[in-house]
C-alpha positions as CSV (number, residue, x, y, z in Angstrom):
1,M,0.2,0.2,-0.2
2,S,1.5,3.6,-1.0
3,F,-0.9,5.5,1.0
4,N,0.7,8.8,2.7
5,L,0.4,9.3,6.4
6,A,-3.0,11.2,6.5
7,T,-4.7,8.5,4.5
8,F,-3.4,6.2,6.4
9,T,-4.9,7.1,9.5
10,L,-8.0,8.3,8.0
11,V,-8.7,4.6,6.9
12,H,-7.6,3.3,10.5
13,T,-9.8,5.3,12.0
14,L,-13.0,4.7,10.0
15,L,-12.2,1.2,10.5
16,S,-12.4,1.7,14.2
17,V,-15.7,3.8,13.8
18,V,-17.1,0.6,12.1
19,G,-15.9,-1.7,14.5
20,I,-17.6,0.5,17.4
21,L,-20.4,0.9,15.8
22,A,-20.9,-2.7,15.0
23,G,-20.0,-3.6,18.1
24,M,-22.8,-1.7,19.7
25,V,-25.0,-3.2,16.9
26,V,-24.0,-6.6,18.4
27,V,-24.5,-5.6,22.0
28,G,-28.0,-4.4,21.5
29,G,-28.7,-7.9,19.6
30,L,-27.5,-9.8,22.4
31,M,-28.9,-7.6,25.5
32,A,-32.4,-8.4,23.1
33,G,-32.1,-12.1,22.9
34,V,-30.8,-12.2,19.2
35,R,-27.9,-13.0,17.4
36,Y,-27.0,-10.7,14.5
37,N,-24.1,-13.3,12.4
38,G,-23.7,-10.4,9.9
39,W,-23.1,-7.7,12.0
40,I,-20.6,-9.6,14.2
41,A,-19.0,-11.0,11.2
42,T,-18.4,-7.2,10.2
43,Y,-17.2,-6.4,14.3
44,L,-14.4,-9.0,14.2
45,A,-13.4,-7.9,10.5
46,T,-13.2,-4.3,11.6
47,T,-11.6,-4.8,15.1
48,I,-9.0,-6.9,13.9
49,L,-8.5,-4.8,10.7
50,T,-7.5,-1.9,13.5
51,N,-5.4,-3.8,15.3
52,A,-3.6,-4.6,12.2
53,T,-3.5,-1.0,10.8
54,G,-2.1,0.2,13.6
55,F,1.1,-1.4,13.9
56,G,1.4,0.0,10.3
57,F,2.1,3.7,12.0
58,P,5.4,4.7,12.3
59,F,7.4,4.5,15.5
60,V,11.2,4.5,17.4
61,V,10.5,2.8,20.5
62,L,8.4,0.1,21.5
63,M,5.6,1.4,23.8
64,P,2.7,-0.5,25.6
65,S,0.3,0.0,23.1
66,H,2.7,-2.2,20.6
67,I,2.5,-5.0,23.4
68,L,-1.1,-5.1,23.9
69,G,-1.8,-4.9,20.1
70,V,0.4,-8.1,19.7
71,I,-1.8,-9.9,23.0
72,S,-4.9,-8.6,21.0
């Protein structure tokens, strides 16, 4: 991918927002006793992609956020 940093940040943020919204739908469904398989897949895919794209940002020092990203 040959994105500039601003575009990469935008994609990362949009994935995160979609993941948060999908997670809210999933939680609402769980509270209502309904299982939304498509929303669950969307939530998992976007949160995994958000986690993966987080490693694409430039860094010099290993930080706790990097360790947590590897664990998750």
